LOSEBA-581221 format. One record per atom (N, C-alpha, C): residue number from 1; residue in three letters; atom name; x, y, z. Coordinates in pm, whole numbers, plus 50000, padded with zeros to 5 digits. Each point is the difference from the previous one (the first is absolute). Example, Ala and Ser with C-alpha at 12.3 -4.5 7.8 and 13.67 -1.06 7.14 Angstrom:
2
<1,'ALA','N',<51319,49431,50780>>
<1,'ALA','CA',<49911,50119,50000>>
<1,'ALA','C',<50090,50120,50000>>
<2,'SER','N',<49965,50105,49928>>
<2,'SER','CA',<50082,50119,50006>>
<2,'SER','C',<49923,50109,50073>>
// end
This chain:
140
<1,'MET','N',<14378,20236,92276>>
<1,'MET','CA',<50087,50089,50012>>
<1,'MET','C',<50087,50000,50077>>
<2,'GLN','N',<50116,50056,49946>>
<2,'GLN','CA',<50122,50021,50059>>
<2,'GLN','C',<50046,50168,50009>>
<3,'TYR','N',<50064,50043,50075>>
<3,'TYR','CA',<50100,50130,49940>>
<3,'TYR','C',<50010,50023,50100>>
<4,'LYS','N',<50121,50100,50013>>
<4,'LYS','CA',<50125,50048,50040>>
<4,'LYS','C',<49974,50186,49942>>
<5,'ARG','N',<50034,50069,50103>>
<5,'ARG','CA',<50036,50132,50046>>
<5,'ARG','C',<50200,49986,49997>>
<6,'PHE','N',<49938,50162,49886>>
<6,'PHE','CA',<50218,50059,50028>>
<6,'PHE','C',<49992,50142,50003>>
<7,'GLY','N',<49949,50054,50155>>
<7,'GLY','CA',<49960,50131,49972>>
<7,'GLY','C',<49889,50056,49941>>
<8,'ASP','N',<49968,50056,49994>>
<8,'ASP','CA',<49874,50017,49912>>
<8,'ASP','C',<49831,49940,49890>>
<9,'THR','N',<50156,49903,49957>>
<9,'THR','CA',<49956,49991,49891>>
<9,'THR','C',<49956,49796,50048>>
<10,'ILE','N',<49915,49961,49922>>
<10,'ILE','CA',<49945,49848,50035>>
<10,'ILE','C',<49974,49944,49871>>
<11,'PHE','N',<50098,49813,50073>>
<11,'PHE','CA',<50008,49999,49863>>
<11,'PHE','C',<49931,49841,50025>>
<12,'VAL','N',<49848,49978,49868>>
<12,'VAL','CA',<49856,49884,50065>>
<12,'VAL','C',<50050,49904,49880>>
<13,'ARG','N',<49997,49841,49989>>
<13,'ARG','CA',<49966,49940,50026>>
<13,'ARG','C',<49852,49937,49989>>
<14,'PHE','N',<49931,50002,49903>>
<14,'PHE','CA',<49854,49923,49981>>
<14,'PHE','C',<50032,49892,49986>>
<15,'ASP','N',<49933,49932,50051>>
<15,'ASP','CA',<50026,49855,49952>>
<15,'ASP','C',<49817,49926,49942>>
<16,'LYS','N',<50010,49869,49907>>
<16,'LYS','CA',<49820,49942,49915>>
<16,'LYS','C',<49920,49976,50081>>
<17,'GLY','N',<49908,50091,50002>>
<17,'GLY','CA',<49925,49983,49992>>
<17,'GLY','C',<49907,50138,50137>>
<18,'GLU','N',<50117,50088,50072>>
<18,'GLU','CA',<49921,50075,50009>>
<18,'GLU','C',<49976,50106,49942>>
<19,'GLU','N',<49966,50149,50057>>
<19,'GLU','CA',<49859,50062,49920>>
<19,'GLU','C',<50141,50124,50061>>
<20,'ILE','N',<49985,50079,49919>>
<20,'ILE','CA',<50127,50091,49981>>
<20,'ILE','C',<49952,50151,50134>>
<21,'LEU','N',<49856,49992,50011>>
<21,'LEU','CA',<49952,50139,50101>>
<21,'LEU','C',<49981,49986,50144>>
<22,'GLU','N',<50004,49864,49971>>
<22,'GLU','CA',<50013,49897,50182>>
<22,'GLU','C',<50076,49979,50030>>
<23,'GLN','N',<50124,49968,49956>>
<23,'GLN','CA',<50121,49998,50030>>
<23,'GLN','C',<50117,50127,50008>>
<24,'LEU','N',<49931,50149,49915>>
<24,'LEU','CA',<50072,50113,50065>>
<24,'LEU','C',<49952,50039,50074>>
<25,'GLN','N',<49864,49998,50036>>
<25,'GLN','CA',<49891,49979,50171>>
<25,'GLN','C',<50116,50027,50060>>
<26,'LYS','N',<50014,49830,50002>>
<26,'LYS','CA',<50130,49945,50117>>
<26,'LYS','C',<50134,50081,50009>>
<27,'VAL','N',<50029,49996,49935>>
<27,'VAL','CA',<50150,50124,49997>>
<27,'VAL','C',<49958,50072,50016>>
<28,'ALA','N',<49893,50083,49931>>
<28,'ALA','CA',<49982,50158,50099>>
<28,'ALA','C',<49967,50031,50203>>
<29,'ALA','N',<49927,49874,49996>>
<29,'ALA','CA',<49988,49982,50157>>
<29,'ALA','C',<50109,49994,50071>>
<30,'ALA','N',<50095,49887,49953>>
<30,'ALA','CA',<50097,49902,50059>>
<30,'ALA','C',<50084,50137,50045>>
<31,'GLU','N',<50012,50091,49922>>
<31,'GLU','CA',<50120,50128,49958>>
<31,'GLU','C',<49961,50124,50022>>
<32,'GLU','N',<49839,49981,50062>>
<32,'GLU','CA',<49980,50151,50020>>
<32,'GLU','C',<50026,50090,49903>>
<33,'ILE','N',<49955,50016,49842>>
<33,'ILE','CA',<49990,50081,49884>>
<33,'ILE','C',<49875,50107,49990>>
<34,'ARG','N',<50044,50091,50029>>
<34,'ARG','CA',<49946,50093,50007>>
<34,'ARG','C',<49964,50076,49816>>
<35,'LEU','N',<50119,49960,49972>>
<35,'LEU','CA',<50006,50084,49927>>
<35,'LEU','C',<50099,49914,49930>>
<36,'ALA','N',<50026,49970,49808>>
<36,'ALA','CA',<50073,49973,49920>>
<36,'ALA','C',<49983,50009,49830>>
<37,'GLU','N',<50115,49939,49957>>
<37,'GLU','CA',<49955,50015,49845>>
<37,'GLU','C',<50081,49830,49970>>
<38,'ILE','N',<49874,49939,49908>>
<38,'ILE','CA',<49984,49847,49980>>
<38,'ILE','C',<50052,49992,49804>>
<39,'SER','N',<50052,49896,49961>>
<39,'SER','CA',<50051,49950,49892>>
<39,'SER','C',<50006,49844,50004>>
<40,'ALA','N',<49968,49931,49898>>
<40,'ALA','CA',<49940,49942,50023>>
<40,'ALA','C',<50025,49806,49842>>
<41,'LEU','N',<50102,49894,49958>>
<41,'LEU','CA',<49928,49984,49898>>
<41,'LEU','C',<50012,49835,50046>>
<42,'GLY','N',<49925,49921,49943>>
<42,'GLY','CA',<50002,49881,49989>>
<42,'GLY','C',<49894,49925,49960>>
<43,'ALA','N',<49997,49915,49996>>
<43,'ALA','CA',<49841,49882,49917>>
<43,'ALA','C',<49895,49992,50092>>
<44,'VAL','N',<49889,50022,49930>>
<44,'VAL','CA',<49851,49972,50057>>
<44,'VAL','C',<49921,49958,49921>>
<45,'LYS','N',<49909,49841,50030>>
<45,'LYS','CA',<49887,49953,50031>>
<45,'LYS','C',<49874,50063,49922>>
<46,'GLU','N',<49977,50068,50094>>
<46,'GLU','CA',<49904,50105,50058>>
<46,'GLU','C',<49988,50107,49978>>
<47,'PHE','N',<49893,50073,49991>>
<47,'PHE','CA',<50062,50170,50030>>
<47,'PHE','C',<49870,50067,49914>>
<48,'THR','N',<49958,50135,50140>>
<48,'THR','CA',<49873,50019,49896>>
<48,'THR','C',<50055,50175,50112>>
<49,'VAL','N',<49954,50085,49880>>
<49,'VAL','CA',<50097,50132,49954>>
<49,'VAL','C',<49878,50047,49945>>
<50,'GLY','N',<49950,50148,50046>>
<50,'GLY','CA',<49900,50079,49978>>
<50,'GLY','C',<50047,50171,49946>>
<51,'VAL','N',<49907,50059,49899>>
<51,'VAL','CA',<49966,50089,49989>>
<51,'VAL','C',<49948,50136,50027>>
<52,'PHE','N',<49987,50054,50076>>
<52,'PHE','CA',<49965,50108,50059>>
<52,'PHE','C',<49874,50106,49917>>
<53,'ASN','N',<49836,49991,49958>>
<53,'ASN','CA',<49964,50064,49942>>
<53,'ASN','C',<49970,50132,50048>>
<54,'THR','N',<50062,50073,49929>>
<54,'THR','CA',<50022,50187,50105>>
<54,'THR','C',<49895,50040,49967>>
<55,'GLU','N',<49905,50042,49794>>
<55,'GLU','CA',<49850,49995,50075>>
<55,'GLU','C',<49830,49931,50114>>
<56,'GLU','N',<50084,49845,50017>>
<56,'GLU','CA',<49913,49963,50074>>
<56,'GLU','C',<50039,49965,50080>>
<57,'LYS','N',<50171,50067,50133>>
<57,'LYS','CA',<50030,49966,50102>>
<57,'LYS','C',<50012,49887,49997>>
<58,'LYS','N',<49990,49834,49928>>
<58,'LYS','CA',<49994,49957,50038>>
<58,'LYS','C',<50099,49888,49927>>
<59,'PHE','N',<49994,49878,50127>>
<59,'PHE','CA',<50193,49919,49963>>
<59,'PHE','C',<49938,49865,49846>>
<60,'TYR','N',<50048,49988,49904>>
<60,'TYR','CA',<49934,49893,49910>>
<60,'TYR','C',<50162,49877,50045>>
<61,'GLY','N',<50022,49865,50106>>
<61,'GLY','CA',<50010,49873,49954>>
<61,'GLY','C',<50038,49900,49922>>
<62,'ASN','N',<50099,49990,49939>>
<62,'ASN','CA',<50042,49916,49878>>
<62,'ASN','C',<50087,49904,50105>>
<63,'HIS','N',<49916,49834,49990>>
<63,'HIS','CA',<50115,49952,50046>>
<63,'HIS','C',<50045,49810,49851>>
<64,'PHE','N',<50082,50041,50062>>
<64,'PHE','CA',<50104,49885,49913>>
<64,'PHE','C',<50109,49926,50047>>
<65,'GLU','N',<49904,49828,49951>>
<65,'GLU','CA',<50084,49903,49988>>
<65,'GLU','C',<50069,49911,49913>>
<66,'GLY','N',<50188,49927,50066>>
<66,'GLY','CA',<50043,49982,49901>>
<66,'GLY','C',<50198,49993,49986>>
<67,'VAL','N',<50027,50039,49922>>
<67,'VAL','CA',<50184,49993,50030>>
<67,'VAL','C',<50049,50149,49995>>
<68,'PHE','N',<49999,50074,50090>>
<68,'PHE','CA',<50029,50136,49954>>
<68,'PHE','C',<50105,50061,50100>>
<69,'GLU','N',<50128,50069,49924>>
<69,'GLU','CA',<50136,50103,50007>>
<69,'GLU','C',<49954,50082,50038>>
<70,'ILE','N',<50014,50092,50124>>
<70,'ILE','CA',<49940,50064,50111>>
<70,'ILE','C',<50094,50146,49924>>
<71,'VAL','N',<49975,50084,49892>>
<71,'VAL','CA',<50091,50091,49948>>
<71,'VAL','C',<50037,50086,50044>>
<72,'SER','N',<49949,50033,50106>>
<72,'SER','CA',<50005,50123,50066>>
<72,'SER','C',<49900,49982,50112>>
<73,'LEU','N',<50022,50055,50148>>
<73,'LEU','CA',<49915,49980,50151>>
<73,'LEU','C',<50034,50147,50075>>
<74,'THR','N',<49926,50181,50018>>
<74,'THR','CA',<50059,49995,50018>>
<74,'THR','C',<49928,50155,50088>>
<75,'GLY','N',<50022,49983,50161>>
<75,'GLY','CA',<49902,50140,50032>>
<75,'GLY','C',<50054,49972,50117>>
<76,'THR','N',<49911,50072,50129>>
<76,'THR','CA',<50001,50056,50079>>
<76,'THR','C',<49975,49873,50178>>
<77,'ILE','N',<50052,50060,50068>>
<77,'ILE','CA',<49976,50000,50134>>
<77,'ILE','C',<49976,50123,50065>>
<78,'SER','N',<49861,49968,50136>>
<78,'SER','CA',<49981,50186,50007>>
<78,'SER','C',<49884,49942,50097>>
<79,'THR','N',<49967,50098,50083>>
<79,'THR','CA',<49856,50031,50090>>
<79,'THR','C',<49871,50048,49922>>
<80,'MET','N',<49877,49978,50100>>
<80,'MET','CA',<49869,50067,49932>>
<80,'MET','C',<49968,49969,50201>>
<81,'LYS','N',<49994,50123,50032>>
<81,'LYS','CA',<49891,49949,50171>>
<81,'LYS','C',<50139,49979,50063>>
<82,'GLY','N',<50114,49990,49953>>
<82,'GLY','CA',<50120,49972,50104>>
<82,'GLY','C',<49961,49836,49969>>
<83,'ALA','N',<49951,49934,49891>>
<83,'ALA','CA',<50034,49839,49966>>
<83,'ALA','C',<50043,49946,49921>>
<84,'TYR','N',<50070,49907,49941>>
<84,'TYR','CA',<50099,49929,49910>>
<84,'TYR','C',<49876,50056,49875>>
<85,'TYR','N',<50107,50017,49949>>
<85,'TYR','CA',<49890,50078,49790>>
<85,'TYR','C',<50133,49974,49933>>
<86,'ALA','N',<49971,49850,49923>>
<86,'ALA','CA',<50055,49980,49845>>
<86,'ALA','C',<49925,50039,49900>>
<87,'HIS','N',<50136,50096,49942>>
<87,'HIS','CA',<49930,49994,49872>>
<87,'HIS','C',<50060,50016,49863>>
<88,'LEU','N',<49976,49870,49964>>
<88,'LEU','CA',<50142,49927,49795>>
<88,'LEU','C',<49903,49935,49932>>
<89,'HIS','N',<50131,50076,49909>>
<89,'HIS','CA',<49910,49943,49806>>
<89,'HIS','C',<50088,49883,49981>>
<90,'MET','N',<49909,49975,49882>>
<90,'MET','CA',<50053,49841,49989>>
<90,'MET','C',<50032,50009,49889>>
<91,'SER','N',<50104,49919,49907>>
<91,'SER','CA',<49974,50029,49875>>
<91,'SER','C',<50017,49805,49942>>
<92,'ALA','N',<49981,49901,49898>>
<92,'ALA','CA',<49991,49900,50001>>
<92,'ALA','C',<50029,49901,49851>>
<93,'GLY','N',<50088,49971,50022>>
<93,'GLY','CA',<50044,49936,49810>>
<93,'GLY','C',<49896,49843,49986>>
<94,'ASN','N',<49957,50021,49888>>
<94,'ASN','CA',<49994,49826,49994>>
<94,'ASN','C',<50084,49950,49939>>
<95,'GLU','N',<50003,49878,49939>>
<95,'GLU','CA',<50120,49880,49864>>
<95,'GLU','C',<49975,50106,49901>>
<96,'LYS','N',<49901,50038,49945>>
<96,'LYS','CA',<50053,50012,49903>>
<96,'LYS','C',<50035,50216,49972>>
<97,'GLY','N',<49988,50036,50124>>
<97,'GLY','CA',<50012,50128,50014>>
<97,'GLY','C',<49932,50117,49963>>
<98,'GLU','N',<49871,49935,50115>>
<98,'GLU','CA',<49905,50113,50015>>
<98,'GLU','C',<50059,50036,50100>>
<99,'VAL','N',<49942,50152,50072>>
<99,'VAL','CA',<49989,50046,50080>>
<99,'VAL','C',<49884,50005,50036>>
<100,'PHE','N',<49985,49981,50186>>
<100,'PHE','CA',<49866,50086,50007>>
<100,'PHE','C',<50029,50052,50173>>
<101,'GLY','N',<49942,50106,50035>>
<101,'GLY','CA',<49994,50055,50133>>
<101,'GLY','C',<49983,50091,50082>>
<102,'GLY','N',<50019,50088,50084>>
<102,'GLY','CA',<49891,50051,50060>>
<102,'GLY','C',<50078,50017,50107>>
<103,'HIS','N',<49852,50053,50066>>
<103,'HIS','CA',<49983,50015,50153>>
<103,'HIS','C',<50027,49913,50082>>
<104,'LEU','N',<50048,49897,50077>>
<104,'LEU','CA',<50059,49862,50077>>
<104,'LEU','C',<49854,49907,50101>>
<105,'SER','N',<49998,49977,50003>>
<105,'SER','CA',<49877,49943,50135>>
<105,'SER','C',<50018,49881,50043>>
<106,'ARG','N',<50064,49872,49886>>
<106,'ARG','CA',<50064,49916,50051>>
<106,'ARG','C',<50113,49937,49885>>
<107,'ALA','N',<50099,49879,50058>>
<107,'ALA','CA',<50101,49956,49901>>
<107,'ALA','C',<50008,49897,50076>>
<108,'VAL','N',<50026,49922,49959>>
<108,'VAL','CA',<50045,49871,50053>>
<108,'VAL','C',<50117,49930,49955>>
<109,'ILE','N',<50092,49999,50003>>
<109,'ILE','CA',<50131,49902,49964>>
<109,'ILE','C',<49996,49891,50006>>
<110,'SER','N',<50042,49986,49789>>
<110,'SER','CA',<50005,49863,50021>>
<110,'SER','C',<50167,49917,49992>>
<111,'ALA','N',<50105,50085,49949>>
<111,'ALA','CA',<50143,49975,50046>>
<111,'ALA','C',<50089,50057,50089>>
<112,'THR','N',<50014,50118,49986>>
<112,'THR','CA',<50067,50067,50132>>
<112,'THR','C',<49917,50140,49948>>
<113,'GLY','N',<50016,50077,50139>>
<113,'GLY','CA',<49982,50143,49964>>
<113,'GLY','C',<50121,50160,50071>>
<114,'GLU','N',<50090,50039,49953>>
<114,'GLU','CA',<50121,50126,50080>>
<114,'GLU','C',<49892,50097,49955>>
<115,'MET','N',<50017,50039,50173>>
<115,'MET','CA',<50026,50156,50002>>
<115,'MET','C',<50038,50084,50085>>
<116,'VAL','N',<50036,50121,49974>>
<116,'VAL','CA',<50085,50067,50115>>
<116,'VAL','C',<49905,50133,49989>>
<117,'ILE','N',<50064,50023,50169>>
<117,'ILE','CA',<49866,50105,50050>>
<117,'ILE','C',<50082,50117,50061>>
<118,'ARG','N',<49998,50108,49973>>
<118,'ARG','CA',<50102,50109,50117>>
<118,'ARG','C',<49897,50056,50056>>
<119,'VAL','N',<50016,49966,50097>>
<119,'VAL','CA',<49942,50063,50120>>
<119,'VAL','C',<50012,50180,49957>>
<120,'ILE','N',<49966,50049,50080>>
<120,'ILE','CA',<50008,50162,50000>>
<120,'ILE','C',<49979,50077,50131>>
<121,'ASP','N',<50068,50026,50067>>
<121,'ASP','CA',<50026,50123,50121>>
<121,'ASP','C',<49871,50058,50011>>
<122,'GLY','N',<49896,49995,50044>>
<122,'GLY','CA',<49906,50031,50028>>
<122,'GLY','C',<49846,49976,49990>>
<123,'GLN','N',<49961,50096,49919>>
<123,'GLN','CA',<49848,49934,50004>>
<123,'GLN','C',<49830,50072,49948>>
<124,'ILE','N',<49923,49960,49911>>
<124,'ILE','CA',<49941,50118,49873>>
<124,'ILE','C',<49854,49834,50064>>
<125,'ASP','N',<49937,50099,50029>>
<125,'ASP','CA',<49873,49910,50051>>
<125,'ASP','C',<49950,50084,49826>>
<126,'ARG','N',<49859,49924,50007>>
<126,'ARG','CA',<49852,49985,49908>>
<126,'ARG','C',<49889,50102,50011>>
<127,'TYR','N',<49940,50014,49915>>
<127,'TYR','CA',<49881,50030,50058>>
<127,'TYR','C',<49916,50043,49809>>
<128,'TYR','N',<49866,49930,50088>>
<128,'TYR','CA',<49908,49995,49872>>
<128,'TYR','C',<49953,50096,49922>>
<129,'ASP','N',<50012,50063,49840>>
<129,'ASP','CA',<49949,50118,49994>>
<129,'ASP','C',<49894,49950,49905>>
<130,'GLU','N',<49840,50086,50102>>
<130,'GLU','CA',<49961,49962,49868>>
<130,'GLU','C',<49895,50016,49893>>
<131,'GLU','N',<50080,50097,49930>>
<131,'GLU','CA',<50050,50078,49852>>
<131,'GLU','C',<50039,49974,49919>>
<132,'ILE','N',<50110,49884,50073>>
<132,'ILE','CA',<50098,49891,49874>>
<132,'ILE','C',<49916,49861,49986>>
<133,'GLY','N',<49945,50044,50162>>
<133,'GLY','CA',<49961,49824,50016>>
<133,'GLY','C',<50086,49836,50055>>
<134,'LEU','N',<50154,50119,50045>>
<134,'LEU','CA',<50124,49919,50011>>
<134,'LEU','C',<50087,49988,50161>>
<135,'ASN','N',<50115,49936,50031>>
<135,'ASN','CA',<50016,50048,50076>>
<135,'ASN','C',<50160,50082,50009>>
<136,'LEU','N',<49986,50063,50053>>
<136,'LEU','CA',<50154,50111,49977>>
<136,'LEU','C',<50049,49998,50084>>
<137,'PHE','N',<50133,50012,49964>>
<137,'PHE','CA',<50096,50123,50077>>
<137,'PHE','C',<49950,50116,50072>>
<138,'LYS','N',<50018,50013,50094>>
<138,'LYS','CA',<49959,50105,50111>>
<138,'LYS','C',<50172,50120,50058>>
<139,'LEU','N',<50031,50093,49865>>
<139,'LEU','CA',<50166,50022,50058>>
<139,'LEU','C',<49979,50093,50025>>
<140,'ASP','N',<49886,50076,50058>>
<140,'ASP','CA',<50011,50090,50065>>
<140,'ASP','C',<50005,50031,50191>>
// end
């Protein structure tokens, strides 16, 4: 992974075999990112995405392996109890054009990946909401 910063924007290149969330956390630590908006694209050979069942308050994950192009990867970096917290969603399509997506838990690059991180001057912490069952932005 390599990256280059231009003001409040960071361009990242992921390399073959790298896991996206692990590399993102390394960039965030090195650049002391507390709040950011993320978008990315690229090719992955395996990924796990999930869907939150609101009735059960539980995530269900789906794991995929094969040849996939990232159609969309978007999300945020914030904090929870002051510590790094990334929340990303990804959709990826196979050679037939079928697309699978959801909350990103893991994604391994097969060729390359490109990410743009827009760092925002500020900090938003998260808290666990018992009623919803998720970690929400604390905006008060």
